Structures are given as structure tokens and as C-alpha cells.
C-alpha positions in Angstrom: 25.7 -62.9 -32.2 23.1 -63.5 -34.9 19.4 -63.6 -34.3 19.4 -67.3 -35.1 22.1 -67.9 -32.5 20.2 -65.9 -29.9 17.1 -67.9 -30.5 18.9 -71.3 -30.3 20.6 -70.1 -27.1 17.2 -69.1 -25.6 15.7 -72.5 -26.6 18.6 -74.4 -25.1 18.4 -72.4 -21.8 14.7 -73.1 -21.7 15.1 -76.8 -22.1 17.9 -76.9 -19.6 15.8 -75.0 -17.1 12.9 -77.4 -17.6 15.1 -80.4 -17.1 16.7 -78.9 -14.0 13.4 -77.9 -12.6 11.9 -81.4 -13.0 14.9 -83.0 -11.3 15.0 -80.5 -8.5 11.2 -80.6 -8.0 11.3 -84.4 -7.7 14.2 -84.2 -5.2 12.4 -81.5 -3.2 9.2 -83.5 -3.2 11.0 -86.6 -2.0 12.7 -84.6 0.8 9.4 -82.9 1.7 7.8 -86.4 2.1 10.6 -87.5 4.4 10.2 -84.4 6.5 6.4 -84.9 6.7 6.9 -88.6 7.8 9.4 -87.5 10.5 7.0 -84.8 11.7 4.2 -87.3 12.3 6.5 -89.6 14.2 7.1 -92.1 11.5 10.6 -93.3 10.7 11.9 -91.9 7.4 14.1 -95.0 6.8 11.6 -97.7 5.8 10.1 -95.9 2.9 7.2 -98.0 1.4 6.9 -97.9 -2.4 3.3 -97.2 -3.4 1.6 -100.3 -4.8 -0.7 -100.5 -7.8 -4.2 -101.3 -6.9 -5.6 -104.1 -9.1 -8.8 -103.3 -11.0 -9.8 -107.0 -10.5 -12.9 -107.6 -8.4 -10.9 -109.1 -5.5 -8.8 -107.4 -2.9 -5.6 -108.6 -1.3 -5.1 -112.4 -1.2 -8.4 -113.0 -3.0 -10.6 -111.3 -0.3 -13.6 -109.6 -2.0 -13.4 -105.9 -1.5 -15.8 -104.2 0.9 -18.5 -102.3 -0.9 -20.6 -101.1 2.0 -17.8 -99.4 4.0 -17.9 -95.7 3.9 -15.0 -94.6 6.1 -12.5 -96.6 7.9 -9.1 -98.3 8.0 -8.5 -101.3 5.7 -6.3 -103.9 7.4 -3.3 -104.7 5.2 -1.4 -106.8 7.7 -2.1 -108.4 11.1 0.9 -109.0 13.3 1.0 -112.6 14.6 0.1 -113.0 18.3 -1.1 -109.4 18.5 -4.3 -108.3 20.2 -5.8 -107.9 16.7 -4.9 -111.5 15.7 -6.3 -112.9 19.0 -9.6 -111.0 18.4 -9.9 -112.5 14.9 -9.2 -109.5 12.7 -8.2 -110.4 9.2 -6.4 -108.9 6.2 -9.0 -107.1 4.1 -11.3 -106.2 7.0 -12.3 -102.5 7.3 -12.4 -101.1 10.8 -15.1 -98.5 10.7 -15.4 -97.5 14.3 -13.8 -97.9 17.8 -16.2 -97.8 20.8 -18.8 -96.0 18.7 -16.4 -93.3 17.3 -16.4 -93.5 13.5 -13.0 -93.6 11.7 -12.9 -90.6 9.3 -10.6 -87.8 8.2 -10.8 -86.3 11.8 -10.5 -89.6 13.7 -7.8 -92.0 12.5 -7.4 -95.5 13.7 -4.0 -94.6 15.2 -5.3 -91.6 17.1 -8.3 -93.5 18.5 -6.0 -96.4 19.7 -3.4 -93.9 21.1 -6.2 -92.4 23.2 -6.6 -95.7 25.0 -4.3 -97.4 27.6 -2.8 -100.9 27.4 -5.2 -103.4 28.9 -8.3 -101.4 27.8 -11.0 -103.5 26.0 -12.4 -101.8 23.0 -15.3 -102.7 20.6 -14.2 -102.6 16.9 -16.9 -102.2 14.3 -15.6 -104.2 11.3 -16.8 -104.7 7.8 -15.8 -108.0 6.3 -17.1 -108.5 2.7 -20.8 -107.8 3.1 -20.9 -108.6 6.9 -20.8 -106.0 9.7 -19.1 -107.5 12.8 -18.3 -106.2 16.3 -15.0 -107.6 17.7 -13.9 -107.1 21.3 -10.2 -106.5 21.6 -8.0 -106.1 24.7 -5.2 -103.7 23.7 -1.6 -104.6 24.4 1.4 -102.4 25.3 3.6 -101.1 22.5 7.1 -102.5 22.4 8.5 -99.0 22.0 6.6 -97.4 24.9 4.8 -99.6 27.5 2.3 -96.8 28.3 1.1 -96.7 24.7 -1.8 -99.0 23.5 -1.1 -101.4 20.7 -3.5 -103.2 18.3 -1.0 -104.9 15.9 -2.2 -104.0 12.4 -0.9 -102.1 9.4 -3.7 -100.3 7.5 -4.7 -98.1 4.7 -7.3 -95.3 5.2 -10.6 -95.6 3.3 -12.7 -92.4 2.9 -16.1 -92.1 1.3 -16.1 -90.9 -2.3 -12.4 -91.6 -2.9 -10.6 -94.5 -4.4 -7.0 -94.1 -3.4 -4.6 -94.8 -6.3 -1.8 -95.9 -3.9 -1.8 -97.8 -0.7 -0.2 -95.9 2.2 0.9 -98.0 5.0 0.7 -96.8 8.6 2.8 -98.7 11.1 1.0 -100.8 13.8 -2.0 -98.7 14.6 
């Protein structure tokens, strides 16, 4: 084989290796995400496609974004007739604390709710626009496990100093 042929063969193998690596890396990343979701108790079937966050000065459904919330859980959806809906929680609200415990990287909304029992009344510290509110909510029972507390929201985490590029949806925290 000539030197030119050996160089072309090496370049072809390099390109093929890069293409296969990208395809396999993408597949491995997808499978790793499914395994991670399953490990934290989330179903792997309803995969939510990340949504683009609009650079416009208004949040979901025209609600102004909260500017004074440092850490918390932004409410993306409120289930009809849920404890959250009965308490007046709205899409776009940011829950910053439950019974005085701040929501942050160490204390998620889901973990704080799961530490409670159905029928417990909790005080939610909520930021709505530029207002700070305190809502009293009596937790319900989860439809999957009657001994697990249920609030009835889907939410996205909000942490200080970060602006998430994608919205991650947690089921009914």
C-alpha cells in the first residue's frame, strides 16, 4: 500500500470513529438518563422534551417572572381540585419554603412534601411576581399510595445564581 493510501485509510477510520462515537455517546447518554429517572422513582416512559425558555420579560401564560426569588420550586402546572388548587396556588408561583424550611439543593419540594402525612396542614412561602405570600395547604393522599402526602403540582427547580436553559418537570410534588 502506498503512503497516500495509508493516509487516506487513516483519515477514513478517524472520521468513521468520530461518527460512531457521537452516535454511541448520544445513545449512551439517553440510556443513562432513563436509568437515572428510574433510580429516583420516576417512570421512564413519559419522557418530557426540554422546552426553550423565552427571553421575553414574561413567564408562562404571560405571568411576569419572579425576580426576588432566590431558591425554590416554580409551579409549572396545578392539578384541578388538588390541595394546591384549593389553596390558591397558581402557575408561575415560586414556592420558596414549607413550614419554614427553605427549598434549595438539599431540600427539594418533593422531599419536603414526602416527609409529611396526608391531612397535615403546611404553610407554603410563595413568591408571586413581587409579592411574598403565605398559603396554608391541607395535603391530600397520593392516588398511588394513600399513606403518601400529595400537593398536586408539577414544578421546576429554581436555584440562586443559575438560569436553567431547560425546564425539567417533576411529577406532582
